[in-house]
N, C-alpha and C positions, 0 to 999 in steps of 0.2 A: 397596523400590525406591529408586533415587537421584533426587534432585531438586535443582535450583538454588533456594536459599531466600533470600528477602528478610526478614530478621528486624528490621531497622530501616531507615528510609528513608535513602538515600544513593546514591553513585555505583555503577556496576556492579561495581567492584573490591571493594565491601563485601559482595557476595553470596558465599554458601558452598554447596558441594555436600555434601549430607548424606543419610543413609539415613532414610526415613520410611515409615510404613505405607502399603500400597496402598489406593487409594480404593475405595469400594463404591458401586454404582449404586442410587440411590433411584428412586421413581416419576418417569418422564419423563426419566431420566438415562442416560448411557452412559459406560462406562469404555473408553478407547482406549489400546492399547499404542502409544506414540509412536515412529515411525520417523524422522521429521524434523520440525523446527519452525523457521520462518523468524523473523528478527528484524525488527521494525517499530518506527518511532519511538515509538509509544505504550508499547512495552516499556521503552525507555530512560527515558521520562517517569514511568511508573507506579512504578518503584522509588525515584524521587526525590520522590514525592508531588506531582508537577506535572501529573497527568492528572486528567480529570474522573471517572474510575472509581477508587475508593479501597478496595481490598480490605483485609480485616482481616489484621494480621500474625500469624504469618508466612505468606507465600504465595510461589508461584513465578511469575515473569513468563513471557511466551510466549503470545501471543494467537492464533496461527495455526499449525496443525500438521497432519500427516497420519500415518496409521497403520492399525492393524487393530483392529476392535472386539473387546474382550475380554469384556465383560459388558453386558447391558442391564437396565434397570429395568422395573417394571410400566408397561404402557401404551405401550411403545415398539414400533412395528409396522413402520416403513419400513426398518429395518436389523436385522441379526442378527449374533451372534458370528462372526468370521472375515471379515466384509466389510472391504474396503479403503475408507477414508473420508478426507475432508478435514474439519477442525473449526476453528471460530473461537470460542473460549470466553471471550475477554476477558483471561484470564490462566491460568497453570497448565501451559502447554505445554512449558516447559523442564524436563522430567522424563521418566522412563522410562514413566510412565503418567499419564493425565490424565482427570479427570471433567468431562463437558461436558453441557449440556442437549441433548436429542435434536433439538430444532428448530434447533440450530446445527451440525448434522452433515450432510454431503452425500456421496454416492458419488463416488469418484474417476473422472473421465471416462476411458473406454477403457483404453488401456495406459499412461497417464501414470504415471511413476515417483514414488516418495514424495517425493524432494527437490523435484521440479518441482511436485507437488501442494501441498506446504507453502508454495510461493512464488507461488501462483496466485490464490486467491479474493479476498484482501483488496486486493491491488494492482490486479488487473484488474477486480474488482467496483467499486472506488472510481472508476477511470477510466471505465469503462462508464457508471456512473450519472451521473458528472459531465458527460460529453460527450453522452450520448444523452438523458438525462432532464432534467438541470438546464440545460444550455446549448442543448439542442435544435438541435444543429449540422446544417448542410446541406452537401451535397457542393459542393466548390469553395471553401469558406471557408478562411481561414488561421488556423491554431492555433499559438500560441506556448506552449512548455512550459518553465517555469523549473525548474531542478533536474532536467533531463531524463534524466540518467544514473542516477537512483535507481530504486527498484522501481516506484513509481507513475508516474514519469516515462517509463520505457521502456514501461510498459503504455499510457500516454496516447499515445505515438508510434504504437504498433502499432494501437491501436483507432482513432486518428485516421485512419490510412491505410485501415483497413477501411471507415470511414465516408466516405471520399472527400475528406478534408481535405488541404490543403497544410500540412506540419508544419515549424515552425522550432524546433529544439532548442537550449536554452541550458544551458551547464555551465561549470565553472571550469578545466578542463584539456583539453588536446588528446586525451589517451587516453580521457577520458570522452566527448568528442564523437565519437571514432571508433566507440565502442560505439553511440552514438545513430544514426549513419549506417548501421551494420550492421543496425539494427532498423527502418530505413525513413525516417529524417528526410530531408526534402528540402533543408534548409539548416541551418547551425549558427552559433551565436554563442558565442564565449568571452568571458563577461562579466568575467573577471579581467584580460583584456588589451585589450578593446575596450569603448568606451562602449556600454551596452545600447541606448540610443535610436538612436545612429548605426547600430548593427548591425541593428536592426529596420527602419530606413529603407532600408538597403542591401538587406536580404533581401526587402522588399516593394515596392521601387521607389517608396518614399515614401507608399504607400497606408495603412500601418498594418495591424494584425491584427484579426481578427474575434472571436477567443476567446483569452483568457489563462488558462492552467492554472498556478496558483501553489501549489506545495507547499513553498515556501521561506520566503516572507515577507521581512522585513528591507528593505534599501534598494532592492531591485530591483522591488518591487511597484508603487510610484508611477511609476517610470520606464516600466514595461510598460503601466500604465494610461494614461499620457499618450501612449503610442505606439499606442493602439488606435483603431479605426475608429468611425464613426457606428453607434450602437446595438450596440457590442461588448459581450461578456459576460466578466466577470472572475470566474473560479472560485476561491474560497477553499478550498484543500484542506488546508493545514497550515502549520506554521512551523518547518521543519527548521533554519533559521538561529538559532532561539531568540528571535527578535525579532518581535513582533506589530506590523505597520506601522500607522501612523495616516495615513489617506488624506484629503486635502482633498475635501469633498463637492461642491465646484464642478466637479470633474473628471467625475463621472457626469452632472451636470446639463447641462453645456455640449454634450455629444455624445450625450445620452440613452443613456449606457452603463448597464449593470446590473452590480451587484456581487452575486454569488450564492454562498451558503454551500453546502458539500457535506459531509454527514455520513452516509456510507454505512451505518455501523453502526446508527444509529437508523432510517434509512429501511428497512433490511432487516427490522427488527422491526415497523415500522408497516404495511408493505405486503408481506406475505408472498407474495401471488400475483405481484406485479411482480418481486419478488426472485427467485422460482423461475424465472420466464420469462427473466430476465437471466442466471441461472446456466446455464440450458439453452443460450442463445445463445452464451455464452462457451465452453461445452464443445464446441459444434459448430464454432466458429471455431478452437479448438485442434486438433480432429480434422482439420480441413481444412488445417492447417499455417499458418494466418494469425497465430497467436499463439505466441511462443517465449520463455517466461520466461528471463531471464538470471541465472544464479547465479554470483557472482564468487568466493565462498569458502565453505568448509564447516569447522565446528569440532566437536570432541567436546564432550559435556556438561561435562567438567571445565574447558573453556576458553570456556564460554558468555559469561563476562564480557568476554573479549577480542572476541568476536563483536559484542556490544552496543557496545563502544567503537569498533569499526571503523565501525559505522553512525553513532554519535554524532559521530565525528570527520570525517564526510562523506568517508571514504576509499573507501566501497563503490561498486561499479558494478553496478547491478541489486540482486539479493538476497543476503543473508548467511544461511546456514542452520546450525542446530545439529542434529547427528545423535547422539542418545543411544546 
């Protein structure tokens, strides 16, 4: 089978597509024939040795994918060969076949196609966990989404609307903001052309926001926190800008704001019953037409490095998908 290989840590263009042996399923494992794999920021970081997960070399990036079960190992009972599945294995998805733990594999909801399925669970799971479990949002509250045109950002907009929130989407270009409005944003701020704090003041009538969803980090984090309301919740999702912000701790003190970390991957392992319930709810919302993943581009496996660079360069709107 063909796979995109990281033989030494470096930028995406250092990766190569090579022929390697097909994996075999051991106890509690599943081999999936990959039909589509989405690109996520951890994929860009892991090949540069900048991520908390550090697989042994050589390995294939690709943490989230969809396909058909080819083989199951001993003890696997909830799926069988031929089943259409979503998998999130940490790495290995940018290949024609991937080995994954059985407990990281889910059936594809309803008639969802493979490209959509590969773009679904990580982004929507993260945003669902952030808004419902970590922020404990309430209908009528105002949600500010930084980096709103990205995969998790669009998911946060849509889930925010399902939960009854007023959503303000922030992005760096007008075409990105147009996508945000298509997915339900009530107001938008272009933080490349408008001061973020002034934009928040305009969008909220000077009241500030109740929840900040920050997948970007960098200079916008402190500005958003300063523009949040009494007992606001600031959700730390990730650092797409490449800069981890340093926030003055008097800001949470003065307004009893909370800074809340969101680590969906670890939560999904520690609380499998909650995770299963969340996945069921997301599947139901998708079948009801409330969630519509946005895929901006697709690449063949031979051009997977280009797909990763599109995301790393913050040119993507929604999800970028590799189709082996």
